[in-house]
C-alpha positions in Angstrom: -11.1 8.1 -8.2 -9.7 4.6 -7.7 -11.0 3.1 -10.9 -8.8 0.7 -12.8 -6.4 2.1 -15.5 -7.7 1.5 -19.0 -5.6 0.3 -21.9 -3.0 -1.4 -19.7 0.4 -1.6 -21.4 0.7 -5.3 -20.7 3.7 -7.5 -21.2 1.9 -10.8 -21.7 5.0 -13.1 -21.9 3.0 -15.9 -23.5 0.6 -16.1 -20.6 -2.9 -15.1 -21.6 -6.6 -15.8 -21.1 -8.5 -17.6 -23.8 -12.1 -18.5 -23.8 -12.6 -22.2 -24.0 -14.3 -23.2 -27.3 -16.0 -26.3 -26.0 -19.5 -26.1 -24.5 -18.3 -28.0 -21.5 -15.6 -25.4 -20.7 -16.8 -21.9 -20.0 -13.9 -20.5 -18.0 -10.4 -19.2 -19.0 -7.7 -21.6 -20.0 -4.4 -20.6 -18.4 -1.3 -21.3 -20.5 1.0 -21.5 -17.5 2.6 -24.8 -18.4 3.4 -23.7 -21.9 5.1 -20.5 -20.5 7.2 -22.5 -18.1 8.3 -24.8 -20.8 9.4 -21.8 -22.9 11.5 -20.5 -19.9 13.9 -23.5 -19.6 16.7 -21.2 -20.8 16.0 -17.7 -19.4 18.6 -15.1 -19.9 20.5 -14.4 -16.7 21.3 -10.9 -15.7 24.9 -9.8 -16.3 27.0 -10.0 -13.1 27.7 -6.3 -13.2 24.0 -5.7 -12.5 23.6 -5.5 -8.7 20.2 -7.2 -9.0 21.8 -10.4 -10.4 22.7 -11.9 -7.0 20.7 -12.7 -3.9 22.2 -12.1 -0.5 21.6 -13.8 2.9 21.9 -11.9 6.1 24.0 -13.1 9.0 23.2 -12.9 12.7 25.2 -9.7 13.0 22.9 -8.0 10.6 19.9 -8.3 12.9 19.3 -6.1 15.9 18.1 -9.2 17.9 19.1 -12.7 17.1 19.4 -14.8 20.3 20.2 -18.1 18.7 22.3 -19.3 15.7 20.3 -20.2 12.7 19.7 -23.9 12.2 21.5 -25.7 9.4 19.3 -26.1 6.3 17.3 -29.4 6.6 14.8 -29.4 3.8 16.1 -27.3 0.8 13.6 -26.7 -2.0 14.3 -28.4 -5.3 15.4 -26.2 -8.2 12.4 -26.9 -10.4 9.9 -25.8 -7.7 12.1 -22.8 -6.8 12.2 -21.5 -10.3 8.5 -22.1 -10.9 7.7 -20.0 -7.8 10.2 -17.1 -8.4 10.8 -16.8 -12.1 7.8 -14.7 -12.9 8.0 -12.3 -9.9 11.7 -12.0 -10.5 11.1 -11.1 -14.1 8.5 -8.5 -13.2 10.8 -7.0 -10.5 13.6 -6.5 -13.1 11.3 -5.0 -15.7 9.5 -2.7 -13.2 12.8 -1.5 -11.7 14.1 -0.9 -15.3 11.5 1.8 -15.9 10.3 3.0 -12.4 13.4 3.5 -10.4 12.5 7.0 -9.3 9.0 6.0 -8.2 10.3 3.0 -6.3 12.9 5.2 -4.5 10.3 7.8 -3.5 8.0 5.1 -2.1 10.9 3.6 -0.2 11.9 7.0 1.2 8.3 7.6 2.3 8.3 4.2 4.1 11.6 5.3 5.8 10.0 8.6 6.8 7.0 6.7 8.3 9.4 4.4 10.3 11.4 7.4 11.4 8.1 9.0 12.7 7.3 6.1 15.1 8.9 7.9 18.0 9.8 6.4 21.3 6.5 6.9 23.2 4.3 3.9 23.1 1.0 5.8 22.5 -1.9 4.5 20.5 -0.2 5.6 17.2 3.0 3.7 17.9 1.5 0.2 17.7 -0.6 0.9 14.6 2.3 2.7 12.8 4.4 -0.4 13.3 1.9 -2.6 11.6 1.1 0.0 8.9 4.8 0.3 8.2 4.8 -3.4 7.3 1.8 -2.8 5.0 3.5 0.1 3.2 6.6 -2.0 2.7 4.6 -5.0 1.4 2.6 -2.6 -0.9 5.8 -1.5 -2.6 7.2 -5.0 -2.9 4.0 -6.5 -4.3 3.8 -3.7 -6.8 7.4 -4.3 -7.8 6.7 -8.0 -8.4 3.4 -7.6 -10.3 0.9 -8.5 -7.6 -1.0 -5.2 -8.0 -4.2 -6.0 -6.3 -2.4 -7.3 -3.2 -0.5 -4.0 -3.2 -3.7 -2.0 -2.9 -5.1 -4.5 -0.3 -2.1 -3.8 1.9 -2.8 0.0 1.7 -6.4 -0.6 2.9 -5.0 -2.2 6.0 -2.5 0.7 6.6 -5.3 3.3 6.2 -7.7 1.4 8.5 -5.0 0.9 11.2 -4.0 4.6 11.1 -7.6 5.9 11.3 -8.3 3.7 14.3 -5.0 4.7 16.0 -5.8 8.4 15.3 -9.3 8.2 16.8 -8.2 6.3 20.0 -5.3 8.8 20.4 -7.3 12.0 19.8 -10.4 10.9 21.7 -8.4 9.2 24.5 -10.0 5.8 23.9 -7.1 4.1 25.6 -9.2 1.3 27.2 -10.9 0.5 24.0 -7.6 0.5 22.2 -6.0 -1.9 24.6 -9.1 -4.2 24.5 -8.9 -4.1 20.6 -5.2 -4.9 20.6 -5.7 -7.8 22.9 -8.5 -9.2 20.6 -11.3 -8.8 23.2 -13.4 -6.4 21.1 -13.6 -5.0 17.6 -13.0 -1.4 16.3 -14.0 -0.5 12.8 -13.0 2.1 10.3 -16.4 3.7 10.2 -16.6 3.9 14.0 -13.2 5.7 14.1 -14.3 8.1 11.3 -17.5 8.9 13.2 -15.5 9.7 16.3 -13.0 11.9 14.4 -15.8 13.8 12.7 -16.5 15.5 16.0 -13.0 15.5 17.5 -11.5 17.1 14.4 -14.0 20.0 14.4 -11.5 22.8 13.5 -10.1 20.9 10.6 -13.5 19.8 9.3 -14.7 23.4 9.5 -11.7 24.7 7.7 -12.1 22.2 4.8 -15.8 22.9 4.6 -15.2 26.7 4.3 -12.2 26.6 1.9 -12.8 23.7 -0.5 -16.3 22.5 0.4 -15.0 19.0 1.4 -14.3 16.9 4.4 -12.1 14.1 5.6 -14.5 12.2 7.9 -18.1 13.2 7.0 -20.6 10.3 6.6 -22.0 9.3 3.3 -25.5 10.6 2.7 -28.0 11.1 -0.1 -26.4 14.4 -0.9 -22.8 13.5 -0.8 -20.2 10.6 -1.0 -18.8 11.4 2.5 -15.4 12.6 3.5 -12.2 11.8 1.6 -11.0 9.2 4.0 -14.3 7.2 3.6 -14.3 7.7 -0.2 -10.7 6.4 -0.4 -11.4 3.5 1.8 -14.4 2.4 -0.3 -12.4 2.7 -3.4 -9.4 0.6 -2.3 -11.8 -1.9 -0.7 -12.9 -2.9 -4.2 -9.4 -4.2 -4.8 -9.1 -5.7 -1.4 -12.2 -7.9 -2.0 -11.4 -8.6 -5.7 -14.7 -7.3 -6.8 -15.5 -7.7 -10.5 -13.3 -5.4 -12.5 -10.8 -4.9 -9.7 -8.8 -8.2 -9.7 -5.3 -8.6 -11.0 -6.5 -10.2 -14.2 -8.5 -7.1 -14.9 -5.5 -4.9 -14.4 -3.0 -7.0 -16.3 -5.5 -8.5 -18.9 -3.8 -11.8 -18.1 -3.0 -14.2 -15.3 0.5 -13.6 -14.0 2.4 -12.0 -12.4 3.5 -10.0 -15.4 4.7 -6.4 -15.8 1.9 -3.9 -16.7 3.1 -0.3 -16.9 -0.3 1.4 -16.3 -1.2 -1.0 -13.5 2.1 -0.2 -11.7 1.6 3.5 -12.2 -1.9 3.3 -10.8 -1.1 1.4 -7.6 1.9 3.6 -7.0 -0.3 6.7 -7.2 -2.8 5.0 -4.8 0.2 4.4 -2.4 1.3 8.1 -2.6 -2.3 9.1 -1.8 -2.4 6.7 1.1 0.9 7.9 2.5 -0.4 11.4 2.3 -3.6 10.9 4.2 -1.8 8.8 6.8 0.7 11.5 7.4 -2.2 13.9 7.8 -3.8 11.6 10.4 -0.4 11.4 12.2 -0.4 15.2 12.5 -3.9 15.1 13.8 -3.0 12.5 16.4 0.3 14.1 17.4 0.0 17.9 16.8 3.7 18.4 17.7 5.0 15.7 15.4 8.0 16.7 13.3 7.8 15.1 9.8 10.9 13.9 8.0 11.8 15.7 4.7 10.3 13.0 2.3 6.9 13.4 4.0 6.9 17.1 3.6 8.2 16.9 0.0 5.3 14.5 -0.8 3.0 17.6 -0.7 5.2 19.8 -2.8 3.3 19.2 -6.1 0.0 17.8 -7.3 1.6 15.0 -9.4 1.7 12.5 -6.5 -1.0 13.9 -4.2 -4.0 15.0 -6.2 -6.6 15.0 -3.5 -7.6 18.6 -2.6 -8.9 17.5 0.8 -5.7 15.8 1.8 -3.5 18.7 0.6 -5.7 21.3 2.4 -5.7 19.2 5.6 -1.9 18.9 5.5 -1.4 22.6 5.0 -3.8 23.4 7.9 -2.3 20.9 10.3 1.3 21.4 9.3 1.0 25.1 9.8 -0.5 24.5 13.3 2.4 22.1 14.1 5.0 24.7 13.0 3.5 27.2 15.4 3.7 24.9 18.4 
């Protein structure tokens, strides 16, 4: 399910891998320096393009800023600054030239996730705060061409949400507090094991209607529930396993814009949002979801998982009755 896209439509921008021809050099040669030399006179965006200027927030823009910002004391030199930002900036412009609708949808889903925090500091509140940062980072790193890091952030969001759901549903408040304080560890698998029994009605419904599961363990006869399958799939990216690194997606070092790589990680983000909203409904049966979260399930283009869609329909119908 989470395999790399093949035939990446890659904008190489003069940066590429080449096999060293000498017997003493077996690794790739990175033409980074050659590319930067060719970028001494990049084309600036026209000033009518809102993306052409950077903005800096003031104290009044922050909800809490107790002290005035210090005056700049060690400003970066221009050469270093341009070396750091020129490629991500280029990718961000190219990505937003062709994927504006997808970026807006992902941003709206992040907003829906933030809106769903609520005011009660239950087990879900803390993990949703951290997962919200992960979702925001996933969109930004996809925008700027760091595709593997985008998926790695989604792994963190999924793991946090599963653990929060388990501790909320099974009332593992003591374990949750101990975990949050760093005194003990809680794992994704442990949380799924606990939810397998606690979410009995949901699991029974999925088994009877689509012969699938969300939390079932992997066995000799099956790959396990969808949450576990998804977690294994995105873990390949998180650990940069062979075939799942940025170089594999872009067919180049980078960052550079690769259309199919962006489309793939955006789809993984839609699927992650979907399963996390399902988990939220499981943890908080009376949760009211914002419109972007509900609209996410309106078609199969963004959420293709039958298990996630069936789980949402079951839990959302239950929430509507309460």
